[in-house]
N, C-alpha and C positions, 0 to 999 in steps of 0.2 A: 152311697144315699144321703141327699143333701139334709142339711139340718135343718129343722122348724124353724119359721119365722121367730118364735117364743126363743125356742134357742139361742138363735143367732142374736136378737136384740139382747139375751142375758152377758152373752159372752164379749157382744160390744163393752155392754156396759161395766161389767169385771176388766176387762181389757182397757180401758178408759182410766179406772182407777177410781178410790173413794173423793170425792169431793166434786166429784162431775158432774155438769146440770146438761140437762138437755129436754127437748120438748118431743112431742108425734114425728115432727117434720123430719128429726136427724136420722129418722127409720125409714124415710117413705118412699125409697128404694125397694125396700123388702116386701111390701105387699100391698093390702088393700087398707083402706085409714080403719076400718072396722077393727080386720084381724090387729092390727098395729097398737090399737087401744084397746083392745080385750087383753092384748099380752102385758100392756102396761099397768092394767088395771090390778091383774092377778098379781104382779110383782108388789105393787103397793100394797093389796092386802097380806101377804106374807110376812111384810117388812121390809123388803128387800130396798124397794126405792122409797122418796118421801114426796110426797108433793109440796112445792115452795112456794110458789103462787100459783094462778086458776094457768093451765097448760106449760107449767113449766116443772121440772122434778130434778130431784138429785140423788144421788148413791151415797150416803151421807158418812163423812169421816166420823169416827169413834174415839172416845178418849178412855182408855184403859185406865188411866188414873182415878180419872170422873165414872168410869163405867157409865158414860150416856153419848149418845149423840150430841155433835156440835155444831154450832149454828152452820148453815148454809154460806159457801162459799161465794164472796158475793162478784167477784170478778166471774166464777163460770155462768153466777145466774145471768151477767150483764150480756156475756158472750152465747149462753143459750137465746139469749131473748134476739140479739142482734140475728143471729143464723136462723131465727124462727120469721122472722119479718124483712129479711136479707139488706138489715143495716150495715153499714162503715160505723166503726165506733173507736175511740181511743178515751183513754181515763181523762178527767181533770189533772190538774198540776194537781192536788190535796188527795185524790184519789191514789195517784202514782204513787207518791211519797209512802203513802201508807201499806200500800203493797208491796213495796219495796222493803218495807222496816223501818223508814227514814221519822217514821211519827207514830208514837206509842197511843194518840187518842184512839180512841173507839168512836170512829164517825155517826152522827145521826143522819149526817145526808151524806151518800156516795154518789157523786155526779160525774156522767160520760159526756163527752161530746159526740153527736152523732150526724149522718146526713139523714137519719129519720124523721119524723115529728116529735114535740115536744112530750115528753111523756114521763108518769111516777107511777113508780110500784113499792109498798111496804112490806119489806121482807125482815120479818120480827121485828125489833126496836129500830131499824135503818130505813131509812127512804131511800129506794135506789131510782135516781132521777135520768134522765135523757136529754139534753139540751141539742135542739137543731142550729148546728152550726157548719160553715166550710172548712171542711177537715184540712187542713195545711200537713198535716203529717200524714196523708194517708196512701202516700207513695210507699209507707214502709211497709215489709213484708213481714217481720216479726212481731209480735206482742211487745216483747223485751224492749225492742227499739225504740218503740211511742213511749212505754212506759219510762223510761230513761230521759228522753227526750222532755217530755212532759214536766217529768220530777224536777230538772236541772231548771227550765224555764221557770216554773211556778217559783223555785228559791231565789232565782235570780245569781247575776254574776257575783255579787260580793257575796256574798252566802255560799258557795262551792269550795269550802273548807279542804284540805286534807284527808280530813275526818269522814266528810260524806263523800268524796272520792271511794274510799276504804269500804262505807258501806254500801254502798252500790256494787262497786267490784266482787265484793263478800256474796253479796245476794243473787249476783248473776253467776250461771253456771259456766266455768270456765272454758268448757265445748262450744260456748256461743261467742265469746269473745270478737273472735274473728267474723262471723257471721254477723255479730251487731255492728261492728267497724264497717265491713261493706254495706252494711244493709243502711247507715245512715248516713253514707256521702251528701246526701244534698242538703244536710243540716249544715248553719253557716255558722260562721264566728268563734264565739267562745262555747258555744252548747258543744258543736263539734269537738273543739279542743279538751274540754271536760269529759266527753264519750272515748275520745284518746286513750286519756288516760286512765278512764276505767279499765278498758280494754285492752292496755298493754301487756305484753308477754311476761311472764315472772321471769323477772331479774333485770328488767330495763328499769331504768332512774324513774 
């Protein structure tokens, strides 16, 4: 017996984990627009999901320490919007540094480069902005590749210290190091040198 649309949607949300953001379009192959909207409305009413902005929801992260839901994951919201509208996006340099934990500032503005139109959304106290531009790193397959490349370029060669390399290396899942290194072969010069240092095997110099 096949699962109902509502059960399939709920399973996909749970399977994607807390913090995942999505729109109706992420479930468009499961059934009619009306059936999907009804399922999302019921989950919203039960408090399972949360409306972040118009047309975008998330499965909220929860802090046991604070005993409350945490703010939406801005990167997840950005990627949900990109999927909804068919955009390619990559974080701007400052956003990449923040996502990798190299910037402790809470940004009032979170910017992404996009092949779509200029757009701005207010998510809580943060402005999530998309800036139309030619995506030079659009050939990267992994989101981690774009984050690292943009972060390094934002800092500039003279500020790529051993501490920065270690910080990004600790952030990057060790299982992704070889994949990121292969994925970023088109990067040039000191940026690729930095990526090679980040993705080196344990025990290498």
